[in-house]
Residue, then its C-alpha position, 0 to 999 in steps of 0.5 A: g500500500a501507499l504511505n511508504r514515505r512521509i512525503e506521501l502523507a504530506d501530499l494528501t489534500i482534503g479531496n484525497v480523504t474519504v471518511e467512512t464508518d469503518g475506516v478512512a480511505l486515502w487516495f494517492a495519485a502516485s506513490t513509490t510502489d505505484q510504478e505505473a502511476k495509476g494511483e492507489e487507495t489505502f484504507i485505514p480501519a477504524w479502531d475501538d479505542p476512541l483515542l486512537d480511532p482514525v475515523r474520529a481523528t480525521r472527522a475532527w481534523l476536517d471539522v476544524l478545516h471547515q470551521l476555518d473555511v478550508h474546503d479543498g487543498a491541504 
């Protein structure tokens, strides 16, 4: 999957993130493991622990961005 390098995570934009009830889907237009540059999706499953749950953390992050009137981009 993607996320082999920190720069891949840093290159994500709001449009590359999809929050679902069972996890978070991240779309990477290109990654070090995507030799044909087709793009790749990585899914991070939800956790039972609310302090470590990527779904809760991502929703909170997106809520803050929307409060700041940031709706696209990084």
